[in-house]
C-alpha positions in Angstrom: -41.8 29.2 -20.6 -43.4 27.2 -23.3 -40.2 25.2 -23.0 -41.0 24.4 -19.4 -44.1 22.8 -20.2 -42.6 20.7 -23.3 -40.4 19.4 -20.3 -43.2 19.1 -18.1 -45.2 17.1 -21.0 -42.0 15.4 -21.8 -41.8 14.2 -17.6 -45.4 13.1 -17.6 -44.9 11.1 -20.8 -42.0 8.9 -19.0 -44.0 8.7 -15.7 -46.8 6.9 -17.4 -44.4 4.8 -19.6 -42.4 3.8 -17.0 -45.5 3.2 -14.7 -47.0 1.1 -17.7 -43.3 -0.9 -17.1 -44.1 -1.3 -13.4 -47.5 -2.8 -14.2 -46.0 -5.4 -16.8 -43.7 -6.1 -14.8 -45.6 -7.3 -11.8 -47.9 -9.3 -14.2 -45.0 -11.0 -15.3 -43.5 -11.9 -11.9 -47.2 -12.8 -10.9 -47.3 -15.3 -14.1 -43.5 -16.8 -13.8 -44.3 -17.1 -9.7 -47.4 -19.4 -10.7 -45.4 -21.4 -13.2 -42.9 -21.9 -10.3 -39.8 -19.9 -11.9 -37.6 -18.2 -9.6 -38.5 -14.5 -9.8 -35.6 -12.7 -7.8 -34.1 -11.1 -10.8 -37.6 -10.2 -12.5 -38.5 -8.7 -8.4 -35.1 -6.9 -8.5 -35.4 -5.5 -11.9 -39.2 -4.7 -10.7 -36.9 -2.2 -7.7 -35.2 -0.7 -9.8 -38.6 0.4 -12.6 -40.1 1.6 -9.2 -36.8 3.7 -8.2 -37.0 5.0 -11.9 -40.5 5.9 -11.4 -39.7 8.0 -8.1 -36.8 9.5 -9.9 -39.1 10.7 -12.6 -41.8 12.2 -10.3 -38.9 14.1 -8.6 -37.5 15.5 -11.9 -41.3 16.4 -12.4 -41.5 18.2 -9.2 -38.7 20.4 -10.0 -39.9 21.3 -13.2 -42.9 22.4 -11.7 -40.9 24.5 -9.6 -39.3 26.2 -12.2 -42.7 27.4 -13.5 
C-alpha cells in the first residue's frame, strides 16, 4: 500500500510540474505574439503539454482506483 501512495505522490508532482510548464508556455506565447512572432509551433507544443497533463491526471485516477 505504501508503494501506491508513493506512486500517487509522484503522479501529483508530475501533474503540478506539467501545469507549471503549461502556464509558462502560455506566457511565452503571449510574449511572442505581442512581439509579432509566429506562434504556431509554440501553440502546437502547448497542445502537447495539455495532452500530457490529461494523461498524467488519468494515470493519477488509476492509482487512486488501486488504492
